[in-house]
Short mmCIF file of the C-alpha atoms (twelve columns), coordinates in Angstrom:
data_MODEL
# 
_entry.id   MODEL 
# 
loop_
_atom_site.group_PDB 
_atom_site.id 
_atom_site.type_symbol 
_atom_site.label_atom_id 
_atom_site.label_alt_id 
_atom_site.label_comp_id 
_atom_site.label_asym_id 
_atom_site.label_seq_id 
_atom_site.Cartn_x 
_atom_site.Cartn_y 
_atom_site.Cartn_z 
_atom_site.pdbx_PDB_model_num 
ATOM 1   C CA . MET A 1   -25.510 -57.993 -29.544 1 
ATOM 2   C CA . CYS A 2   -22.844 -55.424 -30.328 1 
ATOM 3   C CA . THR A 3   -22.426 -51.190 -29.240 1 
ATOM 4   C CA . GLY A 4   -20.948 -49.428 -31.897 1 
ATOM 5   C CA . ILE A 5   -19.596 -45.367 -31.325 1 
ATOM 6   C CA . ARG A 6   -18.249 -42.523 -33.039 1 
ATOM 7   C CA . PHE A 7   -16.141 -39.434 -31.653 1 
ATOM 8   C CA . THR A 8   -13.529 -37.171 -32.649 1 
ATOM 9   C CA . SER A 9   -10.066 -35.764 -31.298 1 
ATOM 10  C CA . THR A 10  -8.781  -32.234 -30.206 1 
ATOM 11  C CA . SER A 11  -8.126  -31.966 -33.739 1 
ATOM 12  C CA . GLY A 12  -11.590 -32.897 -35.406 1 
ATOM 13  C CA . SER A 13  -10.213 -35.785 -36.753 1 
ATOM 14  C CA . MET A 14  -13.154 -39.200 -36.151 1 
ATOM 15  C CA . TYR A 15  -12.001 -42.083 -34.367 1 
ATOM 16  C CA . PHE A 16  -15.165 -45.336 -34.390 1 
ATOM 17  C CA . GLY A 17  -15.018 -48.817 -32.880 1 
ATOM 18  C CA . ARG A 18  -17.028 -51.333 -32.408 1 
ATOM 19  C CA . ASN A 19  -17.731 -54.770 -29.764 1 
ATOM 20  C CA . LEU A 20  -19.098 -57.758 -31.280 1 
ATOM 21  C CA . ASP A 21  -21.128 -59.894 -29.111 1 
ATOM 22  C CA . TRP A 22  -21.712 -63.537 -29.572 1 
ATOM 23  C CA . THR A 23  -21.353 -67.030 -28.910 1 
ATOM 24  C CA . GLN A 24  -19.303 -68.047 -31.693 1 
ATOM 25  C CA . GLY A 25  -16.740 -66.646 -33.849 1 
ATOM 26  C CA . TYR A 26  -17.104 -66.995 -38.106 1 
ATOM 27  C CA . GLY A 27  -13.031 -67.046 -38.525 1 
ATOM 28  C CA . GLU A 28  -13.376 -62.914 -38.742 1 
ATOM 29  C CA . ARG A 29  -9.813  -61.114 -39.931 1 
ATOM 30  C CA . VAL A 30  -8.804  -57.568 -41.083 1 
ATOM 31  C CA . VAL A 31  -8.977  -57.758 -44.620 1 
ATOM 32  C CA . VAL A 32  -8.334  -55.207 -46.876 1 
ATOM 33  C CA . THR A 33  -9.858  -54.713 -50.613 1 
ATOM 34  C CA . PRO A 34  -7.663  -52.532 -52.838 1 
ATOM 35  C CA . PRO A 35  -9.874  -50.017 -55.192 1 
ATOM 36  C CA . ALA A 36  -8.619  -52.448 -58.453 1 
ATOM 37  C CA . ALA A 37  -10.738 -55.455 -56.789 1 
ATOM 38  C CA . GLU A 38  -13.047 -56.779 -58.672 1 
ATOM 39  C CA . VAL A 39  -16.212 -57.836 -56.348 1 
ATOM 40  C CA . PRO A 40  -18.794 -58.998 -57.491 1 
ATOM 41  C CA . ALA A 41  -22.891 -57.451 -57.170 1 
ATOM 42  C CA . ALA A 42  -24.807 -58.368 -56.191 1 
ATOM 43  C CA . PHE A 43  -26.588 -55.756 -58.763 1 
ATOM 44  C CA . ASP A 44  -25.988 -53.828 -61.677 1 
ATOM 45  C CA . ARG A 45  -25.557 -50.526 -59.846 1 
ATOM 46  C CA . PRO A 46  -23.936 -48.402 -62.605 1 
ATOM 47  C CA . SER A 47  -22.721 -45.187 -60.194 1 
ATOM 48  C CA . ASP A 48  -20.717 -47.698 -58.693 1 
ATOM 49  C CA . LEU A 49  -17.162 -46.431 -58.016 1 
ATOM 50  C CA . ASP A 50  -15.050 -47.716 -60.975 1 
ATOM 51  C CA . SER A 51  -11.411 -49.404 -60.251 1 
ATOM 52  C CA . ALA A 52  -9.758  -46.342 -60.788 1 
ATOM 53  C CA . HIS A 53  -11.450 -44.191 -58.075 1 
ATOM 54  C CA . ALA A 54  -13.081 -46.902 -55.529 1 
ATOM 55  C CA . HIS A 55  -11.444 -46.594 -52.577 1 
ATOM 56  C CA . THR A 56  -9.494  -48.862 -50.505 1 
ATOM 57  C CA . VAL A 57  -11.554 -51.080 -47.863 1 
ATOM 58  C CA . ILE A 58  -9.883  -51.879 -44.511 1 
ATOM 59  C CA . GLY A 59  -11.740 -53.679 -41.461 1 
ATOM 60  C CA . MET A 60  -13.100 -57.569 -39.742 1 
ATOM 61  C CA . GLY A 61  -15.192 -59.984 -42.121 1 
ATOM 62  C CA . ILE A 62  -14.976 -62.480 -43.852 1 
ATOM 63  C CA . VAL A 63  -14.294 -63.568 -47.504 1 
ATOM 64  C CA . ALA A 64  -17.004 -65.967 -49.731 1 
ATOM 65  C CA . GLY A 65  -16.843 -66.282 -52.848 1 
ATOM 66  C CA . GLY A 66  -14.085 -62.629 -53.503 1 
ATOM 67  C CA . VAL A 67  -16.525 -61.082 -51.935 1 
ATOM 68  C CA . PRO A 68  -15.327 -59.292 -48.584 1 
ATOM 69  C CA . LEU A 69  -18.808 -59.611 -45.795 1 
ATOM 70  C CA . TYR A 70  -17.619 -57.220 -43.545 1 
ATOM 71  C CA . PHE A 71  -18.761 -57.322 -40.020 1 
ATOM 72  C CA . ASP A 72  -17.245 -53.518 -39.396 1 
ATOM 73  C CA . CYS A 73  -14.723 -51.337 -41.849 1 
ATOM 74  C CA . GLY A 74  -13.344 -48.256 -43.093 1 
ATOM 75  C CA . ASN A 75  -11.936 -46.081 -46.321 1 
ATOM 76  C CA . ASP A 76  -9.087  -44.102 -47.027 1 
ATOM 77  C CA . ALA A 77  -11.548 -41.344 -46.855 1 
ATOM 78  C CA . GLY A 78  -11.692 -41.333 -43.531 1 
ATOM 79  C CA . LEU A 79  -15.025 -43.009 -43.817 1 
ATOM 80  C CA . ALA A 80  -16.639 -45.953 -41.903 1 
ATOM 81  C CA . VAL A 81  -19.079 -48.259 -41.618 1 
ATOM 82  C CA . ALA A 82  -20.647 -51.519 -38.938 1 
ATOM 83  C CA . GLY A 83  -24.000 -53.766 -39.087 1 
ATOM 84  C CA . LEU A 84  -25.199 -54.466 -35.087 1 
ATOM 85  C CA . ASN A 85  -27.334 -56.889 -34.684 1 
ATOM 86  C CA . PHE A 86  -31.097 -56.366 -35.489 1 
ATOM 87  C CA . PRO A 87  -33.264 -59.252 -35.684 1 
ATOM 88  C CA . GLN A 88  -36.382 -58.635 -34.484 1 
ATOM 89  C CA . SER A 89  -37.267 -55.147 -36.549 1 
ATOM 90  C CA . ALA A 90  -35.555 -55.692 -38.973 1 
ATOM 91  C CA . ARG A 91  -37.408 -55.546 -42.555 1 
ATOM 92  C CA . TYR A 92  -35.684 -55.858 -45.960 1 
ATOM 93  C CA . ALA A 93  -36.818 -55.709 -49.416 1 
ATOM 94  C CA . ALA A 94  -37.747 -58.987 -50.493 1 
ATOM 95  C CA . HIS A 95  -37.014 -57.988 -54.036 1 
ATOM 96  C CA . ALA A 96  -35.171 -55.461 -55.917 1 
ATOM 97  C CA . CYS A 97  -37.078 -52.046 -56.698 1 
ATOM 98  C CA . SER A 98  -37.780 -51.695 -60.513 1 
ATOM 99  C CA . GLN A 99  -37.435 -48.125 -61.096 1 
ATOM 100 C CA . PRO A 100 -35.377 -46.753 -63.251 1 
ATOM 101 C CA . ASP A 101 -33.508 -44.726 -60.380 1 
ATOM 102 C CA . ALA A 102 -33.307 -46.956 -57.851 1 
ATOM 103 C CA . VAL A 103 -30.112 -48.478 -56.429 1 
ATOM 104 C CA . ASN A 104 -29.842 -52.083 -55.244 1 
ATOM 105 C CA . VAL A 105 -28.311 -53.337 -52.643 1 
ATOM 106 C CA . ALA A 106 -27.924 -56.699 -50.769 1 
ATOM 107 C CA . ALA A 107 -27.765 -56.594 -47.018 1 
ATOM 108 C CA . TYR A 108 -24.557 -58.131 -47.411 1 
ATOM 109 C CA . GLU A 109 -22.863 -56.158 -49.074 1 
ATOM 110 C CA . PHE A 110 -24.006 -53.155 -47.380 1 
ATOM 111 C CA . PRO A 111 -21.123 -51.741 -45.339 1 
ATOM 112 C CA . PHE A 112 -18.421 -52.669 -48.285 1 
ATOM 113 C CA . TRP A 113 -20.496 -50.690 -50.567 1 
ATOM 114 C CA . ILE A 114 -20.552 -47.778 -48.452 1 
ATOM 115 C CA . ALA A 115 -16.913 -47.763 -47.931 1 
ATOM 116 C CA . ARG A 116 -16.336 -48.670 -51.447 1 
ATOM 117 C CA . ASN A 117 -18.152 -45.225 -52.865 1 
ATOM 118 C CA . PHE A 118 -18.467 -42.864 -50.476 1 
ATOM 119 C CA . SER A 119 -15.785 -40.240 -48.980 1 
ATOM 120 C CA . SER A 120 -17.781 -38.513 -47.164 1 
ATOM 121 C CA . LEU A 121 -21.450 -39.298 -44.764 1 
ATOM 122 C CA . ASP A 122 -23.027 -35.851 -47.230 1 
ATOM 123 C CA . GLU A 123 -22.684 -38.366 -49.969 1 
ATOM 124 C CA . VAL A 124 -23.897 -41.310 -48.154 1 
ATOM 125 C CA . ARG A 125 -27.127 -39.691 -47.449 1 
ATOM 126 C CA . ARG A 126 -27.611 -38.199 -50.706 1 
ATOM 127 C CA . ALA A 127 -27.318 -41.974 -52.260 1 
ATOM 128 C CA . LEU A 128 -30.022 -43.878 -49.266 1 
ATOM 129 C CA . SER A 129 -32.203 -41.425 -50.683 1 
ATOM 130 C CA . LYS A 130 -32.499 -44.004 -54.222 1 
ATOM 131 C CA . THR A 131 -31.498 -46.858 -51.827 1 
ATOM 132 C CA . THR A 132 -33.245 -50.246 -51.160 1 
ATOM 133 C CA . VAL A 133 -31.641 -52.883 -49.306 1 
ATOM 134 C CA . VAL A 134 -32.677 -56.364 -50.076 1 
ATOM 135 C CA . ALA A 135 -32.776 -59.972 -48.609 1 
ATOM 136 C CA . LYS A 136 -30.718 -61.901 -50.384 1 
ATOM 137 C CA . PRO A 137 -28.004 -63.621 -49.443 1 
ATOM 138 C CA . VAL A 138 -24.446 -63.937 -50.521 1 
ATOM 139 C CA . SER A 139 -24.655 -68.524 -51.072 1 
ATOM 140 C CA . SER A 140 -26.993 -70.974 -50.429 1 
ATOM 141 C CA . ASP A 141 -24.944 -71.540 -46.706 1 
ATOM 142 C CA . LEU A 142 -24.629 -68.078 -45.189 1 
ATOM 143 C CA . PRO A 143 -28.241 -66.475 -44.641 1 
ATOM 144 C CA . VAL A 144 -28.658 -63.291 -44.540 1 
ATOM 145 C CA . ALA A 145 -28.418 -61.590 -41.133 1 
ATOM 146 C CA . ASN A 146 -31.013 -58.629 -39.598 1 
ATOM 147 C CA . LEU A 147 -29.063 -55.823 -39.424 1 
ATOM 148 C CA . HIS A 148 -28.974 -51.803 -39.128 1 
ATOM 149 C CA . TRP A 149 -25.632 -49.948 -39.354 1 
ATOM 150 C CA . ILE A 150 -24.467 -47.087 -38.119 1 
ATOM 151 C CA . VAL A 151 -22.211 -44.814 -40.781 1 
ATOM 152 C CA . ALA A 152 -19.311 -42.207 -39.996 1 
ATOM 153 C CA . ASP A 153 -17.124 -38.936 -40.567 1 
ATOM 154 C CA . ALA A 154 -15.207 -36.557 -39.079 1 
ATOM 155 C CA . THR A 155 -18.734 -34.500 -39.434 1 
ATOM 156 C CA . GLY A 156 -21.012 -37.087 -37.025 1 
ATOM 157 C CA . SER A 157 -22.834 -40.450 -37.871 1 
ATOM 158 C CA . ILE A 158 -26.567 -41.501 -38.986 1 
ATOM 159 C CA . VAL A 159 -27.763 -45.052 -38.789 1 
ATOM 160 C CA . VAL A 160 -29.678 -47.119 -41.012 1 
ATOM 161 C CA . GLU A 161 -32.841 -48.917 -40.440 1 
ATOM 162 C CA . CYS A 162 -34.597 -51.315 -43.023 1 
ATOM 163 C CA . LEU A 163 -37.632 -50.775 -41.035 1 
ATOM 164 C CA . GLU A 164 -41.339 -51.584 -41.601 1 
ATOM 165 C CA . ASP A 165 -42.337 -48.730 -43.052 1 
ATOM 166 C CA . GLY A 166 -39.186 -49.028 -45.446 1 
ATOM 167 C CA . LEU A 167 -35.841 -46.823 -45.620 1 
ATOM 168 C CA . LYS A 168 -34.764 -44.951 -42.030 1 
ATOM 169 C CA . VAL A 169 -32.522 -43.081 -42.044 1 
ATOM 170 C CA . TRP A 170 -31.494 -41.204 -38.625 1 
ATOM 171 C CA . GLU A 171 -29.378 -38.735 -37.154 1 
ATOM 172 C CA . ASN A 172 -27.311 -40.157 -34.092 1 
ATOM 173 C CA . ASP A 173 -26.552 -36.807 -31.532 1 
ATOM 174 C CA . VAL A 174 -25.359 -39.148 -29.254 1 
ATOM 175 C CA . ASP A 175 -22.929 -41.267 -31.601 1 
ATOM 176 C CA . VAL A 176 -23.763 -44.422 -30.688 1 
ATOM 177 C CA . LEU A 177 -25.691 -47.889 -31.471 1 
ATOM 178 C CA . THR A 178 -26.837 -50.283 -29.823 1 
ATOM 179 C CA . ASN A 179 -29.051 -53.693 -31.136 1 
ATOM 180 C CA . GLU A 180 -32.722 -53.279 -30.182 1 
ATOM 181 C CA . PRO A 181 -35.431 -51.777 -30.316 1 
ATOM 182 C CA . ASP A 182 -35.006 -49.128 -33.047 1 
ATOM 183 C CA . PHE A 183 -32.896 -46.771 -32.861 1 
ATOM 184 C CA . GLY A 184 -35.423 -43.568 -33.008 1 
ATOM 185 C CA . TRP A 185 -36.771 -45.205 -28.954 1 
ATOM 186 C CA . GLN A 186 -33.236 -45.899 -27.580 1 
ATOM 187 C CA . ARG A 187 -32.947 -42.420 -28.170 1 
ATOM 188 C CA . THR A 188 -35.950 -40.704 -26.719 1 
ATOM 189 C CA . ASN A 189 -35.194 -43.632 -23.158 1 
ATOM 190 C CA . LEU A 190 -32.114 -41.372 -22.937 1 
ATOM 191 C CA . ARG A 191 -34.462 -39.196 -21.471 1 
ATOM 192 C CA . ASN A 192 -35.613 -41.189 -18.795 1 
ATOM 193 C CA . TYR A 193 -31.444 -40.851 -17.365 1 
ATOM 194 C CA . LEU A 194 -31.665 -37.334 -17.970 1 
ATOM 195 C CA . VAL A 195 -30.237 -37.084 -14.209 1 
ATOM 196 C CA . LEU A 196 -27.447 -38.553 -14.553 1 
ATOM 197 C CA . THR A 197 -24.232 -36.836 -13.567 1 
ATOM 198 C CA . ASP A 198 -20.644 -37.246 -13.685 1 
ATOM 199 C CA . ALA A 199 -20.612 -34.874 -10.108 1 
ATOM 200 C CA . GLU A 200 -20.250 -36.165 -7.558  1 
ATOM 201 C CA . PRO A 201 -23.495 -35.389 -5.343  1 
ATOM 202 C CA . ALA A 202 -23.692 -32.179 -3.199  1 
ATOM 203 C CA . THR A 203 -24.688 -33.920 0.647   1 
ATOM 204 C CA . ALA A 204 -28.647 -33.258 1.728   1 
ATOM 205 C CA . THR A 205 -29.555 -32.241 4.290   1 
ATOM 206 C CA . TRP A 206 -33.086 -34.645 5.280   1 
ATOM 207 C CA . ASP A 207 -34.509 -32.827 8.256   1 
ATOM 208 C CA . LYS A 208 -31.346 -32.957 10.932  1 
ATOM 209 C CA . ALA A 209 -30.006 -35.417 9.160   1 
ATOM 210 C CA . GLN A 210 -26.793 -34.434 6.807   1 
ATOM 211 C CA . LEU A 211 -26.249 -37.124 4.253   1 
ATOM 212 C CA . ALA A 212 -23.026 -36.982 2.981   1 
ATOM 213 C CA . PRO A 213 -21.931 -38.880 -1.006  1 
ATOM 214 C CA . PHE A 214 -19.553 -41.903 -0.114  1 
ATOM 215 C CA . GLY A 215 -17.442 -40.571 -3.089  1 
ATOM 216 C CA . SER A 216 -16.987 -39.843 -6.619  1 
ATOM 217 C CA . GLY A 217 -19.486 -42.126 -9.239  1 
ATOM 218 C CA . MET A 218 -22.720 -41.813 -7.268  1 
ATOM 219 C CA . GLY A 219 -23.812 -39.177 -9.844  1 
ATOM 220 C CA . MET A 220 -24.452 -42.139 -12.146 1 
ATOM 221 C CA . GLN A 221 -26.681 -44.003 -9.752  1 
ATOM 222 C CA . GLY A 222 -29.367 -44.922 -11.232 1 
ATOM 223 C CA . ILE A 223 -27.259 -45.847 -15.465 1 
ATOM 224 C CA . PRO A 224 -28.146 -50.114 -16.215 1 
ATOM 225 C CA . GLY A 225 -25.968 -51.888 -15.550 1 
ATOM 226 C CA . ASP A 226 -27.489 -55.494 -17.055 1 
ATOM 227 C CA . TYR A 227 -26.480 -56.484 -20.975 1 
ATOM 228 C CA . SER A 228 -29.312 -55.957 -22.991 1 
ATOM 229 C CA . GLY A 229 -29.618 -53.058 -25.593 1 
ATOM 230 C CA . PRO A 230 -31.536 -50.329 -23.657 1 
ATOM 231 C CA . ALA A 231 -28.709 -50.593 -21.496 1 
ATOM 232 C CA . ARG A 232 -25.895 -50.765 -22.941 1 
ATOM 233 C CA . PHE A 233 -27.148 -47.461 -25.259 1 
ATOM 234 C CA . VAL A 234 -26.987 -45.648 -22.359 1 
ATOM 235 C CA . LYS A 235 -24.332 -46.920 -20.311 1 
ATOM 236 C CA . ALA A 236 -21.755 -46.136 -23.689 1 
ATOM 237 C CA . ALA A 237 -23.892 -43.331 -24.420 1 
ATOM 238 C CA . PHE A 238 -22.669 -41.087 -21.233 1 
ATOM 239 C CA . VAL A 239 -19.735 -42.763 -21.863 1 
ATOM 240 C CA . ASN A 240 -18.943 -41.346 -24.733 1 
ATOM 241 C CA . SER A 241 -20.425 -38.188 -24.242 1 
ATOM 242 C CA . HIS A 242 -18.620 -37.419 -21.197 1 
ATOM 243 C CA . TYR A 243 -15.277 -38.989 -22.059 1 
ATOM 244 C CA . PRO A 244 -12.421 -35.459 -22.022 1 
ATOM 245 C CA . VAL A 245 -12.055 -34.802 -25.922 1 
ATOM 246 C CA . GLN A 246 -8.241  -36.430 -26.165 1 
ATOM 247 C CA . GLU A 247 -5.093  -35.038 -28.851 1 
ATOM 248 C CA . SER A 248 -2.520  -37.783 -29.250 1 
ATOM 249 C CA . GLU A 249 -3.672  -41.182 -31.531 1 
ATOM 250 C CA . ALA A 250 -2.945  -43.232 -27.923 1 
ATOM 251 C CA . ALA A 251 -4.995  -41.382 -26.481 1 
ATOM 252 C CA . ASN A 252 -7.854  -41.318 -29.118 1 
ATOM 253 C CA . VAL A 253 -7.661  -45.349 -29.203 1 
ATOM 254 C CA . SER A 254 -6.868  -45.949 -25.556 1 
ATOM 255 C CA . ARG A 255 -10.752 -43.839 -25.044 1 
ATOM 256 C CA . LEU A 256 -12.105 -45.926 -27.567 1 
ATOM 257 C CA . PHE A 257 -11.425 -49.510 -26.360 1 
ATOM 258 C CA . ARG A 258 -11.870 -48.213 -22.873 1 
ATOM 259 C CA . THR A 259 -15.698 -46.758 -23.567 1 
ATOM 260 C CA . LEU A 260 -16.489 -49.968 -25.046 1 
ATOM 261 C CA . GLY A 261 -15.162 -51.751 -22.369 1 
ATOM 262 C CA . ALA A 262 -18.145 -50.285 -20.328 1 
ATOM 263 C CA . VAL A 263 -20.279 -51.941 -21.905 1 
ATOM 264 C CA . ALA A 264 -18.051 -55.533 -23.000 1 
ATOM 265 C CA . VAL A 265 -19.936 -59.012 -21.761 1 
ATOM 266 C CA . PRO A 266 -18.195 -61.586 -20.031 1 
ATOM 267 C CA . MET A 267 -18.589 -65.235 -20.609 1 
ATOM 268 C CA . GLY A 268 -21.780 -66.388 -18.409 1 
ATOM 269 C CA . ALA A 269 -23.083 -62.985 -17.738 1 
ATOM 270 C CA . ALA A 270 -25.212 -63.149 -21.419 1 
ATOM 271 C CA . ARG A 271 -26.535 -66.860 -21.216 1 
ATOM 272 C CA . MET A 272 -28.771 -67.354 -24.523 1 
ATOM 273 C CA . ALA A 273 -31.868 -69.816 -25.211 1 
ATOM 274 C CA . ASP A 274 -29.171 -72.793 -25.955 1 
ATOM 275 C CA . GLY A 275 -27.222 -72.644 -22.570 1 
ATOM 276 C CA . SER A 276 -24.195 -71.153 -24.842 1 
ATOM 277 C CA . SER A 277 -22.558 -67.729 -22.845 1 
ATOM 278 C CA . GLU A 278 -23.052 -64.710 -25.061 1 
ATOM 279 C CA . ILE A 279 -19.578 -62.740 -24.749 1 
ATOM 280 C CA . THR A 280 -17.574 -59.449 -26.338 1 
ATOM 281 C CA . LEU A 281 -16.002 -61.675 -29.132 1 
ATOM 282 C CA . TYR A 282 -13.947 -58.432 -30.795 1 
ATOM 283 C CA . THR A 283 -13.630 -54.998 -30.114 1 
ATOM 284 C CA . SER A 284 -12.361 -53.184 -32.805 1 
ATOM 285 C CA . CYS A 285 -11.296 -49.327 -33.269 1 
ATOM 286 C CA . PHE A 286 -11.260 -47.473 -37.455 1 
ATOM 287 C CA . SER A 287 -8.637  -44.116 -37.052 1 
ATOM 288 C CA . ALA A 288 -9.199  -41.580 -39.685 1 
ATOM 289 C CA . GLU A 289 -6.146  -39.836 -38.402 1 
ATOM 290 C CA . THR A 290 -3.543  -42.469 -39.095 1 
ATOM 291 C CA . LEU A 291 -5.524  -45.285 -41.360 1 
ATOM 292 C CA . THR A 292 -5.416  -47.460 -38.895 1 
ATOM 293 C CA . TYR A 293 -7.416  -50.386 -37.957 1 
ATOM 294 C CA . TYR A 294 -7.092  -51.638 -34.110 1 
ATOM 295 C CA . HIS A 295 -8.343  -54.595 -32.545 1 
ATOM 296 C CA . ALA A 296 -8.974  -56.596 -29.868 1 
ATOM 297 C CA . THR A 297 -10.308 -59.872 -28.856 1 
ATOM 298 C CA . TYR A 298 -11.651 -61.622 -26.013 1 
ATOM 299 C CA . ASP A 299 -8.961  -64.338 -25.635 1 
ATOM 300 C CA . GLU A 300 -6.103  -61.673 -26.574 1 
ATOM 301 C CA . PRO A 301 -6.822  -58.725 -25.391 1 
ATOM 302 C CA . GLY A 302 -3.652  -56.829 -26.043 1 
ATOM 303 C CA . ILE A 303 -4.465  -54.572 -29.036 1 
ATOM 304 C CA . ARG A 304 -2.598  -54.946 -32.364 1 
ATOM 305 C CA . ALA A 305 -2.467  -52.591 -34.858 1 
ATOM 306 C CA . TYR A 306 -3.315  -52.894 -38.605 1 
ATOM 307 C CA . PRO A 307 -2.209  -49.530 -40.503 1 
ATOM 308 C CA . LEU A 308 -3.566  -49.079 -44.065 1 
ATOM 309 C CA . SER A 309 0.108   -47.342 -44.971 1 
ATOM 310 C CA . ALA A 310 2.088   -50.804 -44.303 1 
ATOM 311 C CA . CYS A 311 -0.583  -53.081 -46.693 1 
ATOM 312 C CA . ASP A 312 0.270   -52.985 -50.907 1 
ATOM 313 C CA . VAL A 313 -3.076  -51.997 -52.488 1 
ATOM 314 C CA . SER A 314 -1.624  -52.181 -55.431 1 
ATOM 315 C CA . GLY A 315 -3.138  -56.356 -56.130 1 
ATOM 316 C CA . SER A 316 -6.854  -56.919 -57.522 1 
ATOM 317 C CA . GLU A 317 -8.541  -59.261 -54.566 1 
ATOM 318 C CA . PRO A 318 -9.276  -58.842 -51.056 1 
ATOM 319 C CA . PHE A 319 -6.755  -60.153 -48.689 1 
ATOM 320 C CA . PHE A 320 -6.112  -60.392 -45.499 1 
ATOM 321 C CA . ALA A 321 -4.167  -56.764 -43.826 1 
ATOM 322 C CA . PRO A 322 -0.387  -58.058 -41.569 1 
ATOM 323 C CA . ALA A 323 -0.297  -56.791 -37.719 1 
ATOM 324 C CA . ALA A 324 2.130   -53.874 -37.283 1 
# 
C-alpha cells in the first residue's frame, strides 16, 4: 500500500511526496528523462509535446525497453504525480477509445505522460476530460498494475481514478491519498473524526470528580492507529493539515518526511496472506522550489538529495540520477 501528501511553504512553493509500501522492491532508482528523450508511446498521441517543448522529469522508477516507468515523479514546471495501489476498484478500459478527439494513455505510462506534457494542474484537468486510461502492459513480463493517482502543483491537487463507471477526477482538498476504498469514500470518512484536535482537552467535571488530561496529545484520542488505507488516510490528513507552515527548504523537507513517518509501516506490523511483511520501502519528496528529488529507504533512512540542476539533461535517453 502507499500514502501520498502535498503541501506548500510560506512562499507558496509545493512539496510533494509519498511512502511506497510493499513486500519487495523492483530495483527502482531515481530516473531523469530529458526533454529530447525519444520514449516509445503506447498509443499515437498527436497532442503530446515534442522534444523541443517537453518537460524534464525526475522521480523514482525503473526503465523497461527505453520507457521510464515512474512510481512518482515531478517536472521542471513544478508539477508532480504519484501512483498508489488501488487493487480492488481500478477498472481501466480494455481497448483504446476510437473517438476522433480521444487521448489514449496506457496505465503504465500515466505518470510520465502527465509530467512530460503538462505544466499545471489546470492543463491536466482539461486534458483528462478527453483521456482514456487503457489496460495495456508495457511488456509480457510486466503485468498491468491497478493504481490511482494524485497529481499536484502549487495551487492544489486532484485524484484520478478509473472506476466501473469511467474515469473520475476528484478535487483533493485534503492533499492526501492512500489506497482502498475510493477517494470519495475516504474523504467522507473524515467526518467520523471531526472532533479530533491538536489542543489539550479541558478538565471535565463528572459530578464531584474533576478529570484532568494526562498531558498533550489527548485531543487525538480516537484517531486510528492501524496501517489500513482508511486509517493512514485519516492520520496523514490530520498531521498534514495541522503541521505548521514552514519557510526554508530544509524545514519543508523535514516536514514531509516527519508527516509520512507518522504512517510508515514497520516490518512485522502488516503481514500479507503469503506470510511476507509489507514495509515502507522508501519515502520520497519532490521540491518544486528547488526542483530537487529526495528519498530515503527502509534500510538506509538517511535522506539523499537529487537536484535536477546537477543533471545533464541534454541527452536523448532516460538515465539514473547521481545523488548530491
